[in-house]
C-alpha positions as CSV (number, residue, x, y, z in Angstrom):
1,M,159.2,72.7,214.6
2,E,162.3,70.7,215.0
3,Q,164.5,73.8,214.4
4,E,162.3,76.3,216.4
5,A,161.7,74.2,219.5
6,P,163.9,71.0,219.7
7,E,163.4,70.6,223.4
8,L,159.5,70.6,222.8
9,V,159.9,67.9,220.0
10,Y,162.1,65.8,222.4
11,A,159.5,66.2,225.2
12,I,156.6,65.2,222.8
13,R,158.4,62.2,221.4
14,S,159.3,61.1,225.0
15,K,155.5,61.3,226.0
16,I,154.5,59.3,222.8
17,S,157.2,56.6,223.3
18,S,156.3,56.0,226.9
19,R,152.6,55.9,226.4
20,I,152.3,54.1,223.0
21,F,155.1,52.1,221.7
22,Q,155.8,50.2,224.9
23,G,152.1,49.1,224.7
24,Q,150.4,46.2,223.0
25,M,148.4,48.0,220.2
26,M,151.7,48.6,218.1
27,A,153.1,45.3,218.8
28,G,154.3,43.7,215.6
29,F,154.3,46.9,213.7
30,P,157.6,47.3,211.5
31,E,160.0,50.0,213.0
32,A,159.4,52.1,209.6
33,F,155.7,52.2,210.4
34,R,156.3,53.2,214.0
35,E,158.5,56.1,212.8
36,I,155.8,57.3,210.2
37,L,153.2,57.5,213.0
38,M,155.6,59.1,215.5
39,D,156.4,61.9,213.1
40,Q,152.7,62.5,212.6
41,L,152.0,62.6,216.2
42,V,154.9,64.8,217.0
43,S,153.6,67.1,214.3
44,A,150.2,67.1,215.8
45,G,151.6,67.4,219.3
46,G,153.4,70.6,218.2
47,E,149.9,72.2,217.1
48,I,148.7,71.6,220.7
49,F,151.8,72.7,222.7
50,L,153.8,75.1,220.6
51,P,151.7,78.3,221.1
52,T,152.1,77.6,225.0
53,W,155.5,76.8,224.8
54,F,156.5,80.0,222.9
55,A,154.4,81.9,225.5
56,I,156.3,80.6,228.4
57,K,159.6,81.1,226.6
58,T,159.0,84.7,225.8
59,S,157.9,85.4,229.4
60,G,161.2,84.2,230.5
61,L,159.7,81.2,232.5
62,N,160.7,77.6,232.4
63,V,158.0,75.1,231.5
64,R,159.1,73.0,234.5
65,G,158.7,76.0,236.8
66,V,155.0,76.5,236.1
67,S,152.9,75.9,239.3
68,K,150.2,73.2,239.0
69,G,147.9,75.4,240.9
70,S,148.5,78.4,238.7
71,E,146.3,79.4,235.7
72,M,149.1,78.3,233.5
73,G,149.4,75.1,235.2
74,R,145.6,74.4,234.8
75,H,145.9,75.4,231.0
76,M,148.9,72.8,230.7
77,D,146.7,70.2,232.5
78,Y,144.0,71.0,229.9
79,L,146.6,70.7,226.9
80,D,147.6,67.3,228.3
81,K,144.2,65.8,228.3
82,C,143.8,67.3,224.6
83,F,147.0,65.5,223.7
84,E,145.9,62.3,225.4
85,K,142.6,62.4,223.3
86,M,144.5,63.3,220.1
87,V,147.1,60.6,220.7
88,E,144.4,58.0,221.3
89,C,142.2,58.9,218.3
90,R,145.2,59.0,215.8
91,L,146.5,55.7,217.2
92,E,143.3,54.0,216.7
93,G,142.9,55.5,213.3
94,F,146.3,54.3,212.2
95,V,145.9,50.7,213.5
96,R,142.6,50.6,211.8
97,A,143.8,52.0,208.6
98,I,146.9,49.6,208.4
99,G,144.6,46.6,209.2
100,R,142.3,47.6,206.2
101,I,145.3,48.3,203.9
102,K,146.7,44.8,204.7
103,H,143.4,43.4,203.8
104,V,143.5,45.4,200.4
105,C,147.1,44.0,199.7
106,K,146.0,40.5,200.3
107,M,143.1,41.0,197.8
108,L,145.7,42.1,195.3
109,D,148.0,39.0,196.1
110,G,150.8,41.5,197.1
111,E,152.6,42.5,200.2
112,L,152.3,45.9,201.9
113,G,155.4,47.9,201.0
114,G,155.8,51.6,202.0
115,V,153.1,53.6,203.6
116,S,152.8,57.5,204.1
117,F,150.4,60.0,205.1
118,A,148.9,62.0,202.2
119,G,148.3,65.1,204.1
120,G,144.9,66.7,204.9
121,D,143.0,67.3,208.1
122,P,142.4,64.3,210.5
123,H,138.7,63.6,211.0
124,N,136.0,61.1,212.2
125,G,138.2,59.7,214.9
126,G,141.7,60.7,213.9
127,Q,141.6,59.1,210.5
128,E,143.6,60.4,207.7
129,T,144.2,59.6,204.0
130,M,147.2,57.4,203.3
131,V,149.3,56.4,200.3
132,F,150.5,52.7,200.2
133,E,152.5,50.5,197.8
134,S,151.8,46.8,196.8
135,G,153.2,44.8,194.0
136,G,155.2,47.8,192.7
137,R,152.0,50.0,192.3
138,K,150.7,52.8,194.4
139,F,147.3,53.1,196.0
140,V,145.4,55.4,198.3
141,Y,143.3,54.6,201.2
142,K,140.6,57.0,202.0
143,P,138.6,56.8,205.3
144,T,135.6,58.4,203.8
145,F,132.5,57.5,201.6
146,S,133.2,56.4,198.0
147,T,129.9,57.4,196.3
148,P,130.8,61.0,195.5
149,Q,134.2,60.2,194.2
150,S,133.0,57.2,192.2
151,L,130.1,59.1,190.6
152,L,132.4,62.0,189.5
153,F,134.9,59.6,188.1
154,H,132.1,57.8,186.3
155,V,130.8,60.9,184.7
156,L,134.3,62.4,183.8
157,G,135.2,58.9,182.5
158,M,132.3,59.2,180.1
159,V,133.4,62.6,179.0
160,C,137.1,61.4,178.5
161,R,136.0,58.2,176.7
162,D,133.9,60.4,174.4
163,L,137.0,62.5,173.7
164,G,139.1,59.6,173.1
165,V,141.5,60.4,176.1
166,I,142.5,58.3,179.2
167,D,140.2,55.9,180.8
168,I,140.1,57.5,184.2
169,E,138.4,54.5,185.9
170,R,141.0,52.2,184.6
171,A,143.9,54.5,185.5
172,A,142.7,54.7,189.1
173,P,140.6,51.5,189.6
174,I,138.5,51.1,192.7
175,I,140.0,48.1,194.7
176,S,137.7,47.9,197.8
177,V,134.7,49.6,199.0
178,E,133.2,49.5,202.5
179,T,130.7,51.6,204.3
180,D,133.1,54.5,205.4
181,W,136.3,53.8,203.6
182,Y,137.8,52.8,200.1
183,A,141.0,52.0,198.4
184,R,141.8,52.9,194.8
185,G,144.6,53.4,192.3
186,F,146.9,56.5,193.2
187,V,146.4,59.2,190.6
188,E,150.0,61.0,190.4
189,S,150.3,64.3,188.8
190,S,151.9,64.6,185.6
191,D,155.3,66.6,185.1
192,I,155.8,68.6,181.9
193,V,153.3,68.3,179.2
194,G,153.1,69.8,175.7
195,A,151.0,72.7,174.4
196,E,148.3,70.3,173.1
197,D,148.0,68.7,176.5
198,C,147.5,72.2,178.1
199,D,144.7,73.1,175.7
200,R,143.1,69.8,176.4
201,F,143.3,70.2,180.2
202,Y,141.4,73.6,180.0
203,F,138.9,72.2,177.5
204,I,138.0,69.3,179.8
205,F,138.1,71.8,182.7
206,G,135.3,73.7,181.1
207,A,133.3,70.5,180.8
208,L,134.1,69.5,184.4
209,C,132.7,72.9,185.6
210,V,129.4,72.0,183.9
211,V,129.4,68.4,185.5
212,A,130.2,69.9,189.0
213,L,127.2,72.4,188.6
214,A,124.8,69.6,187.7
215,L,125.8,67.2,190.2
216,R,126.1,70.0,192.9
217,F,129.6,69.2,194.1
218,I,131.5,71.6,196.3
219,D,135.0,71.8,198.0
220,L,136.8,71.0,194.6
221,H,139.5,73.4,195.6
222,F,143.2,73.4,194.5
223,E,144.3,70.7,197.0
224,N,141.7,68.4,195.6
225,L,142.6,68.0,191.9
226,V,145.6,66.9,189.9
227,N,146.7,67.3,186.3
228,F,146.9,63.7,185.1
229,R,148.3,63.5,181.5
230,G,146.6,66.7,180.5
231,V,143.2,65.8,182.2
232,P,142.1,67.5,185.4
233,I,141.2,64.8,187.8
234,P,139.4,65.5,191.1
235,I,141.1,63.2,193.8
236,D,139.1,64.2,196.9
237,A,135.4,64.4,196.0
238,E,133.3,64.1,199.3
239,F,130.4,66.7,199.1
240,M,127.6,66.4,196.5
241,M,123.8,66.7,196.1
242,A,123.6,69.0,199.1
243,P,119.8,68.9,200.2
244,S,117.8,72.1,200.3
245,I,118.4,72.5,204.2
246,F,121.9,73.6,203.3
247,K,122.7,77.1,202.4
248,V,124.1,78.1,199.0
249,R,127.7,79.4,200.0
250,G,128.5,81.1,196.7
251,R,127.0,81.9,193.3
252,G,127.0,79.1,191.0
253,I,130.5,78.0,189.9
254,E,132.1,79.8,192.7
255,E,130.4,77.3,195.0
256,T,132.1,74.3,193.6
257,G,135.6,75.6,194.3
258,L,136.7,75.0,190.7
259,L,136.6,78.8,189.6
260,G,136.7,82.2,191.3
261,S,136.7,80.8,195.0
262,F,138.5,83.6,196.8
263,V,139.1,83.6,200.6
264,S,139.2,86.9,202.6
265,A,142.2,87.2,204.8
266,A,144.0,90.0,206.8
267,N,146.6,90.4,204.1
268,G,144.1,90.6,201.2
269,I,142.1,88.2,199.2
270,S,143.7,84.9,198.1
271,D,142.7,82.6,195.3
272,F,141.6,79.0,196.6
273,S,140.2,77.7,193.4
274,V,141.5,75.0,191.3
275,I,142.8,77.0,188.6
276,G,144.2,79.7,190.8
277,L,147.7,80.3,192.2
278,S,148.3,77.9,195.1
279,I,148.5,79.3,198.6
280,R,150.7,78.8,201.5
281,R,148.5,79.1,204.7
282,S,149.6,80.8,207.7
283,C,147.7,81.2,211.0
284,N,147.4,84.0,213.4
285,L,147.1,81.8,216.6
286,V,144.0,83.4,218.1
287,Q,142.2,85.7,215.7
288,S,142.1,84.4,212.1
289,V,143.4,82.2,209.3
290,G,145.5,84.2,207.0
291,Y,147.1,83.4,203.6
292,T,150.4,84.5,202.4
293,F,151.2,85.8,198.9
294,P,150.0,83.1,196.4
295,Q,152.9,80.9,195.0
296,H,152.8,80.0,191.2
297,F,153.5,76.3,191.9
298,S,151.0,73.7,191.6
299,Q,150.1,70.0,191.3
300,H,146.8,70.9,189.6
301,L,147.9,73.1,186.6
302,P,149.5,72.0,183.4
303,V,153.2,72.6,183.2
304,S,155.0,73.2,179.8
305,I,158.6,73.5,179.2
306,D,157.9,77.4,179.4
307,G,156.4,77.0,182.9
308,V,153.1,76.8,184.5
309,K,150.4,77.5,182.0
310,D,147.4,79.2,183.5
311,I,143.9,79.8,182.1
312,G,144.5,83.2,181.1
313,G,145.8,82.1,177.5
314,C,143.3,79.3,177.2
315,R,140.0,81.1,177.6
316,G,138.7,79.9,174.2
317,K,139.4,76.4,174.9
318,F,137.7,76.7,178.2
319,K,134.7,78.1,176.6
320,E,134.6,75.4,173.9
321,G,134.9,72.9,176.8
322,V,131.9,74.5,178.5
323,C,129.8,74.3,175.3
324,W,130.8,70.7,174.5
325,G,130.3,69.7,178.4
326,Y,126.6,71.2,178.4
327,D,125.6,69.4,175.3
328,F,127.1,66.2,176.4
329,L,125.6,66.3,179.9
330,L,122.1,66.9,178.6
331,S,122.4,64.4,175.9
332,H,123.4,61.8,178.5
333,E,121.0,63.1,181.1
334,E,118.9,60.1,181.7
335,E,121.9,57.8,181.8
336,I,123.8,60.0,184.4
337,L,120.6,60.3,186.5
338,R,120.0,56.6,186.4
339,V,123.5,55.8,187.6
340,C,123.4,58.5,190.3
341,E,120.0,57.3,191.5
342,A,121.1,53.7,191.7
343,A,124.0,54.8,193.9
344,I,121.6,56.8,196.2
345,E,119.3,53.8,196.6
346,A,122.1,51.4,197.2
347,P,122.7,50.1,200.8
348,G,125.4,52.1,202.7
349,Y,124.9,55.3,200.6
350,A,126.3,58.3,202.3
351,V,128.1,61.6,201.6
352,R,129.9,64.0,203.7
353,S,128.0,67.2,204.8
354,L,129.9,70.5,205.0
355,V,128.1,72.0,208.1
356,R,130.7,74.9,208.7
357,N,133.8,76.1,207.1
358,S,136.9,74.0,208.2
359,S,139.0,77.4,208.6
360,M,136.8,78.3,211.4
361,Y,137.4,74.9,213.2
362,K,141.2,75.6,212.8
363,V,140.8,79.0,214.3
364,L,138.8,77.8,217.2
365,Q,141.2,74.9,217.9
366,L,144.1,77.3,218.1
367,A,141.9,79.6,220.4
368,L,141.6,76.4,222.8
369,Y,145.4,75.6,222.7
370,T,146.6,79.3,223.2
371,P,147.2,80.5,226.5
372,S,145.5,83.9,227.4
373,P,144.3,85.9,230.4
374,L,141.0,83.8,230.2
375,S,140.8,80.6,232.3
376,V,140.4,77.3,230.5
377,D,136.7,77.3,231.3
378,E,136.2,80.8,230.0
379,R,138.1,80.0,226.8
380,V,135.9,76.8,226.2
381,N,132.8,78.8,226.7
382,L,134.1,81.6,224.3
383,V,134.6,78.9,221.7
384,K,131.1,77.5,222.4
385,K,129.8,81.0,222.0
386,R,131.4,81.3,218.5
387,L,130.2,78.0,217.5
388,R,126.7,79.0,218.4
389,N,126.9,81.8,216.0
390,R,124.0,80.9,213.4
391,K,125.7,82.9,210.6
392,S,128.5,80.5,210.4
393,I,126.4,77.4,210.2
394,L,125.7,76.3,206.7
395,I,122.1,75.1,207.5
396,N,119.2,77.1,206.8
397,R,116.9,78.1,209.7
398,A,119.0,76.1,212.2
399,Q,116.9,75.4,215.3
400,S,118.3,76.0,218.9
401,S,118.2,72.2,219.6
402,F,120.3,71.4,216.5
403,V,122.9,74.2,217.4
404,D,123.2,72.7,220.9
405,W,123.8,69.2,219.5
406,L,126.1,70.5,216.8
407,V,128.3,72.5,219.3
408,E,128.6,69.4,221.5
409,M,129.7,67.3,218.7
410,E,132.1,69.9,217.3
411,L,133.8,70.5,220.7
412,Q,134.6,67.0,221.2
413,D,136.2,66.6,218.0
414,L,138.1,70.0,218.3
415,E,139.6,68.9,221.8
416,S,141.0,65.8,220.2
417,G,142.6,67.4,217.3
418,D,139.9,66.5,214.8
419,I,138.3,68.5,212.1
420,P,134.5,67.9,212.9
421,F,133.1,65.4,210.4
422,F,129.3,65.1,209.5
423,W,127.4,63.0,206.9
424,M,124.0,62.2,205.4
425,G,122.6,59.0,204.0
426,S,119.7,58.6,201.6
427,D,117.3,60.1,204.2
428,P,118.3,63.8,204.1
429,G,116.4,64.5,207.3
430,M,119.2,62.8,209.4
431,L,122.4,64.3,210.1
432,F,125.2,61.8,211.4
433,H,128.3,62.3,213.5
434,K,130.4,59.3,214.9
435,N,129.0,60.4,218.4
436,G,125.3,61.0,217.6
437,I,122.5,61.6,215.2
438,Y,120.3,64.7,214.7
439,A,116.9,64.4,213.1
440,F,115.5,67.5,211.4
441,S,111.9,68.4,211.9
442,N,111.4,70.3,208.6
443,R,110.7,68.5,205.4
444,V,113.7,68.0,203.4
445,E,114.1,67.2,199.6
446,V,115.7,63.7,199.0
447,P,118.9,63.6,196.9
448,Q,117.2,62.4,193.8
449,A,114.9,65.4,193.6
450,V,117.9,67.8,194.2
451,L,119.8,66.2,191.4
452,R,116.8,66.4,188.9
453,K,116.1,69.9,189.9
454,S,119.8,70.9,189.2
455,F,119.7,69.3,185.7
456,G,116.4,71.1,185.2
457,L,118.0,74.4,186.1
458,L,120.8,73.9,183.7
459,R,118.3,73.0,180.9
460,K,116.2,76.2,181.7
461,K,119.2,78.4,181.6
462,G,120.2,77.2,178.2
463,R,123.7,76.8,176.9
464,R,124.2,80.4,175.9
465,R,123.4,81.7,179.4
466,V,125.6,78.9,181.1
467,V,128.6,79.8,178.8
468,A,128.0,83.6,179.6
469,E,127.9,83.0,183.3
470,L,131.0,80.9,183.4
471,S,133.0,83.3,181.0
472,R,132.0,86.2,183.3
473,S,133.4,84.1,186.4
474,L,136.5,83.4,184.5
475,N,137.1,87.1,183.4
476,N,136.6,88.0,187.1
477,H,139.0,85.3,188.1
478,C,141.8,86.6,185.6
479,R,141.3,90.1,186.8
480,N,142.1,88.9,190.3
481,I,145.0,87.0,189.2
482,R,146.5,90.1,187.4
483,Y,145.8,92.0,190.9
484,F,148.0,89.5,192.7
485,R,150.8,89.8,190.3
486,M,150.9,93.5,190.4
487,R,151.1,93.4,194.3
């Protein structure tokens, strides 16, 4: 954005400087921290103002020449309000995060060193994942619930210990856990590995697929996993054990995001799964989110001296891993269920709920920010209308009262630059948002029942059928990869 619109960047920085860094909230923060936050806010401000800035420039007008009483003037006022909300949210989230990170450093008997944003969407009041250093080690601060990540690490740790490879829980130890945030060791993706590591990666990946199916994990796509010393490590597990009110978004393994998760776009179909080709996202400002031609570069695939090694040449190892993972999971079923159920029954248990696809939020956010022949009120009402579309809501038989509540919560987040964030506790009949709670009237299965039913379904299918289904998904996946290469 600095190269495309330097004067816009300057204007946004001026707005931020005059409003924030002269105030009391950032008093005492080192200059380096202020600059990190400034860069993040400028980037977020660019998302709000850039579509309008380009529209004004291409029409031959001057931003300062826009009349306050005109429709464009009212649009600019609306953007200023969105910008104010965004800045307030992000600033509060940053100050809260630094306070928590300093507390963690104190627990570690160290000083807070470098801090950086890890990327990803802001949510739940402008909060974002951050990486920080203390005592020469790297850690990650996650403003979300720890239970899904901890349970997946625990079960995958059992797998790795049985195979005699790395101890995941020791490699990325949990340092601090609170109700809605945690800090743990940072898992860094490995550089070049040997052929043996590549084989092990896809063997364990096969086992991980079975684990994800049993624990009903979703959203484990390519951004949420790294290759750590030849072991696939999920680093952003938030969604698990979705209760029966939630729709199944795909078929089996495709639902998890690990294998065969393809996203339709205007320029074709792109692979969004862990073992696919990574994707550079581009946005049509009003209509849809598109994906450019996939790039064969990744933090999540093993890389040998010959380059990235995809799963095509390791199908045998993958199938062996599925067989081994199936046997391992069912032989340790009671132990895993006991650990999971204890976590569910613990005070403060919560997991994030995927109520709608986040790509849709991005599209609608851009529709709010982008000038059009419609007035501000008409654009807001159009966004509300799209949000009321029941087909896009991942809740079965959504009632009118729920849709109205959902739209109200979502719009508040969208206008402040947040991706809407919802969660559930041990009572699956309650859906939470930072600004409200919704109680479902229909009976909902408790997480423990969902979990036991999931294990029961795996056992009923049998190893041969599970292996056949995953092999079929893998074959379809590899066919699609060949399709991309031929384009």
